[in-house]
N, C-alpha and C positions, 0 to 999 in steps of 0.2 A: 224524534217529533210527536209520534203517537203517544208517547209519556207525557209530553209538555200541553197536549191540546186536554188529555185526561184527566193528568193532574187540574190543570188551570180551570177545566169547566166544572171539577167537583168543588174545588175551591170558590169560585162565583156562585156557585149556586147555595153553597152553605153560607157565603159571606151575607147575601142578598136575605137568606132567612134568618140571619142573627141581627142584622141591623134592622129589619121590619119587627123582629121580637121585641129588641131593645129599646126601640121608639115607641111601640104600642104599650109596653109596660111601662117605661118611665114616663111616657106621655099622659098615661091615665092616673098614675101617683101623681105629677105635677098639676094636673088639673083637679082632682080632689084635693090637693091641698089649698087651691085659689079657687074652688066653687064658689064661697060666699063673695067674692068680685066678682065672678062670671054673672052669677044669676041675681046678682044687686041689682037694683033700679029695673030698667026694661029687659033683661037678661030671660032668654030663654034657653031652653035644654042644647038646641041645636048649636049655642054661641060655646059649649063646652068642644065639640067637635072644633069649630073656628080655631080656638085658643090652640088645641092640639095641634092644628095645622101650620098656625103661626109659629109655634114652640119647635117644631118639628127641627128646620133646619139648625136652630140653636143648639137642640139635644144632640144633634148628631154631629156637630162639631166637638162637642165637648168627648163624646165617646168613640168616634170612627177609629181611630188609630187602635184603641182595644177591641172592636167588634175586628178588626183586622188579623188579630194575632187570636182572638178566639177561633176565628175561621180558619185560620192555620190549625191548630190544636186539633180541632175537630175533624179536618181532614185526615190529618195522621190518625185519629181516632177511629175512622172509618175503615182506611187501609190496614191497620192491625187488626182489627175486628174481622176483617173479610180474608185476613192473610196475603194480602197484597204487597203489604210493605216486605215481606220475608223473598217475596219475586222480583219486587225491584232490585233489592240487594245481591241477588243471585243473578240478576242480568247485567250487574256489576254499577247500579246506581248507588255509590255512596251517599253519606249524608251531603258531601259538597255538593256533589251533581244534583241531589235534590234541591238543595237552597236555590240553585243556580236556575235550575227548574222552575223553582215558583216564583223567585224574584221579577220576572216581567210581570204577572199578573197582578202581582201585590203591587209592583210599583203605579201599572194604570190604574187599579182601584185607587191607590193614593192619590194621585193626580186628577182623577174624576172627583173624588171626592173634594177635593180643594176646589175645583172649578165650582163644584155645586154649591159650597159653602158660600164662595165668594159673590156669586150669582142671586142666592135665594135667600141668606141670612139678613143681609142689611135692609133689604125692604120688608120683612118679615118683624125685625127689629122696630123700624119706626111706625109699621102698621099695631104694635104692640103698645108702643108710646102713647100713639094717637086715641088707642082704644084705652089707655090709663089702666091698665091692670097688674095686679104682682109686683115685680119690682120694677116693670115699667111706666109706673105711676108717673104723670106728666108732671106731676109737684116733687121730683127728685130734686131739682134745684133748693137750695134753702142759705140760712145764715151760713151756716157750717158748710156746706158744699157748695160754692158759689160757681158760677161758668164764668172764668175769664178768657176775653175775645181780644185778640188783637187786631184790630180792623184800620187798616192801613197804619197812619201815624197813630191813630188814637187808640185808647184802652178801653175795653167795656166790661162791664160785671153786673152779672144778673146772678139776682137772689132766688129768684122764684118762676114758675112756669104754670099758670092755672091752665094753658091750653097748648095747643100745637102753634096755635097762632099768635099767641101770647105771650109778653113776657113781665114780671112784675121785679119791683124794687132796683130799679136799673140805675147803672150809674155810667157817665161817658165824659172822659179826660179827652179833652181835645189838646193836640201838642202839635208843634211845629217840626219841621223836618229835622231840627237840629235835637228834639226829643222834649223841648222845653214844654209844660204844660199852659196852654193859654187860657182854658176854660174847663168850668166844669159843669154837668148838667145832671138833675136828678129827678126821676120820676116813679111814681108809686104803678104805674102801669103802663104797658105800651102793645098796641095792637099793629100787625102787620097789614099793609092796605094795598099787597099784590102789585104793587107800581114801583118796586126795588125801594122801599122805605117804610119805616115803623113811625104810627102816631103816637105820641106820649100824651098821656093823660094822667089825670089825677095827682094834685098836688107838684106840679113841673115847676122847677125850680132852676136858675140858673146863676152861675157865678162866673163873672169877669177875672182872670188872675192876671193876665199880661196887663202891663203897663208899669207906672210910676210906681217905685221901690216905696214901702212905710205906708202908703196907703190903706185905710182900713176899708173893706168892702163887706157885704152882704147879699146874700142867695136873693135873686129877685123873683119872685114867683111869675110864671108865664102860664098865660090860658091854655096855649095848646103848642107843640112843638113838633117839627117833622124831622126824623132821623135819616137820612140817606145814606145808604151801605149797600155793601153787596150781599150781606148775610140776610137770609130767607131762611122760613120755618125749616125747610129741608135740611140746609147748612147746621143751622142750630140742634137739629135733631141728632147729626152726626157729632157735632163737639158735646153734645151731653150725653150720648151713649158710651158706656163702657167701652175701652180699646178693642178687646178681643170680639166685640159684635160688630165690628166693622169691616169694608172689605179692604182687600189689598191696597187699592189706588187709595183710599182716603187713610191708612196706615201710614202708607208711605208719604202722604203729603203732610200727615200731621205730625210726621219724625222729622220734618225740615226744618234747621233752624228760624225760628219767627213767626211759624205759623202756631194756630192755636188750635186747643183742644182742652177735654176735660182732665186730661192727667199732664203730668209732665211729658217730655218729648221721648223719654227713654223709654217709657211704658208703649207707647205707639210702634217704636222701634223694636221692642223686644217681639210684641205680639207679630208684626210684619215678619221678620225672621223666624220665628216660633210655627208660624204656618208653613213656609216654604218648607223647612226641614222636616215636617212630619213624612214625608215619603221616606227619608233617611233613617227616621226612629223604625219604621213599621219595616224596613228591609233588616236593620239591626237586631229587633226584636225577632224576625222572623229568622235569623244568625243562630241566635239563640235557644229559640224553639224546637228546629230541627233535629239537633243531637238530642234533645230531651225527650224526643217521641221515638228515638230508635230503639223500640222494644218489639223484639221478634220471639220472645218465650212463647211455647204452645200454649200457655195457661194467660199470656197479658193480655186486656182488655184495653190499655191505655188509659185506665181511669185514675191511676197514680200519676202516670206521667202528666195527664191533663190538668189536675190540680197544681202540681208543679209549674208547670206552663202561666196557669190562672195568677198563682202566686206571684210568680216574676212580673207580670204585666200589671198585677196592683202595685207592687213595688217600684217598679218604674214611675207609674202615675204619680204615685206620693212624691217620689224625687222630683220628678218634673213640676209638680204643681208646687213644692217648695222653692224651686229655683224660679217660678215665676213669680211668686211672691216677693222673693229677693231681688230679683231684679226690677221688677215694677214700683218698689220701693223705695228705690235708690242703694239697695244695700250689696247690689253685687253688678258687675258690669254686664251688659248684654251679651257678649262674644262668652265668658264662662259660664252663663245662666243657661245659655243655648249648648254650649260643646259638652258641660261636665256629665249631664245626662248618657249625652250620644257616645262620650268615650268610655263610659262606665260598661254600656251594652256592647260595644266593641271589642276590649278586652275580653269579656265575660262570656259573648259568642265565639270568639276565636279560640279560647282557654278551650270552653265545650266542644268545637270541631275539632280541633286537633286533639283532643284526649279521645272522644268517639273514634277517630280514625287508628289512633293508636292501639286501642283496645282491639278494635274490627283486624287490624292487622296480626296482632299477636293470636287471635283467635284463628286466624286462617293459615298461620304458619303451623301452630300446631295440627291442625285437620290435614 
């Protein structure tokens, strides 16, 4: 039990330091890259720190699994340099026991990270969208990247978003319960009125389609029209956001058949399960890291093993990123995209841990 608390405390201290260092470094580089947008207009120097605060949950989401493996590797570097790993092995703490000892704190940190990301990232992304900065510019909707919305039986297409409470180049196709189009509405501009609807303005036209077949019709201009809908600026912001930037409840909702989103349904399903499986990925990376760090030589400092472990972490991130690209573009099923990197880690970790134990047993038998 003392070993459990000792290793867990060391790991937690190192992990918090690693997270702070990564967030500070990446946040500074990110703010420098977007410095022109931050200081444009009425921007002040203090807005740089505001931008870093908003971006911190997003950056943390991208790196937290890697920080966990880095913290595990650095924990072992400390044990090796203080000759504590030799003592642990002498007390009978083999590599599998070390792995089981570190697993609880790794699992707790992973789950805590997911809870933090789920609660902090969505409002931070909406604040960045409202600010209209960097990749979160509210003008991200365009003719090439429209937002399709299924609003009840109606289909809505928005090709612009000048502000958080505005939509541009709007098309609304009214359908009946059988899915037949009854009418079409076009508007160059729509403003949210705060009462459960949007006021359509500027070049508003309406075309009545339902009726007698063969009759020639043209779109009639309308001075002003109200679009009654359950969609609000907040729901539009969620739908316009990248799937990875959403909370788990929104990801689950958009992954259901018939719900709207900025990407196809399978993209939301992938990121939903991807986030839930990150604790498994972290534990499997730990399974690989523990046997790599079993260095008990008198001159061993753990540096070479640390580099090998970091390389393994980078390779995993590359493979995981490739699977994410395939899955969100429809080139691979969600199940295989999630499972493939985890299965690879499981096989590699099992091989390394068995090999370490086999070599250790041979050395002990010779002694």
